[in-house]
C-alpha positions in Angstrom: 12.3 92.1 227.0 9.5 89.7 227.0 9.7 86.1 228.4 9.8 83.5 225.7 7.5 80.4 225.7 7.7 77.3 223.5 4.7 75.9 221.6 4.6 73.1 224.2 4.4 75.7 227.0 1.7 77.6 225.2 -0.3 74.5 224.6 -0.6 74.0 228.4 -2.4 77.4 228.7 -5.5 76.2 226.9 -8.0 76.7 229.7 -8.2 73.0 230.4 -4.8 71.9 231.7 -4.2 75.1 233.7 -6.2 78.2 234.6 -4.4 80.4 232.1 -6.0 80.9 228.7 -3.3 82.1 226.2 -3.1 82.4 222.5 -0.3 83.5 220.2 -0.6 85.9 217.2 2.3 87.0 215.0 4.8 85.8 217.6 3.3 87.5 220.6 1.4 85.6 223.3 -1.8 87.2 224.8 -3.7 86.4 227.9 -7.3 86.1 226.8 -8.6 84.6 230.0 -10.6 87.7 231.1 -12.6 87.6 227.9 -16.1 86.0 228.1 -15.6 85.0 224.5 -12.8 82.6 225.5 -14.6 80.8 228.2 -13.2 77.4 228.8 -10.4 78.1 226.2 -12.7 78.0 223.2 -13.8 80.8 220.9 -16.1 79.7 218.2 -14.1 77.0 216.3 -10.7 78.3 217.8 -8.9 76.7 220.7 -6.6 78.5 223.2 -3.1 77.3 223.7 -1.9 77.7 220.1 -0.8 80.1 217.5 -3.8 81.6 215.8 -1.9 83.7 213.2 -3.0 81.5 210.2 -6.6 81.4 211.3 -7.1 85.1 211.7 -7.6 85.6 208.0 -11.0 83.9 208.3 -12.0 86.0 211.4 -14.7 88.7 211.3 -12.3 91.1 213.0 -8.7 92.3 212.4 -5.6 92.1 214.5 -6.6 95.3 216.4 -8.7 93.0 218.6 -5.6 91.9 220.4 -4.9 95.5 221.7 -7.3 94.9 224.7 -5.4 91.8 225.9 -2.4 91.6 228.1 0.9 90.5 226.4 2.5 87.8 228.5 5.5 86.8 226.2 6.7 85.9 222.8 6.6 82.6 221.1 9.9 80.8 220.7 
């Protein structure tokens, strides 16, 4: 079973407050810190530390992009 994190705990993993760079998508939290595209916790107009589920509809890729990232938990 995956550990559960609140939105407040996720918000701290934004690449600014702590070293971790995490995002949530469809209730799953991913570590995107190793991606050069998420340098400093920002990817185009998207910021780490939050649930990006509603924003993916406008992205030029689909949710398969998350397969390369490590799952760290689930969003409470």
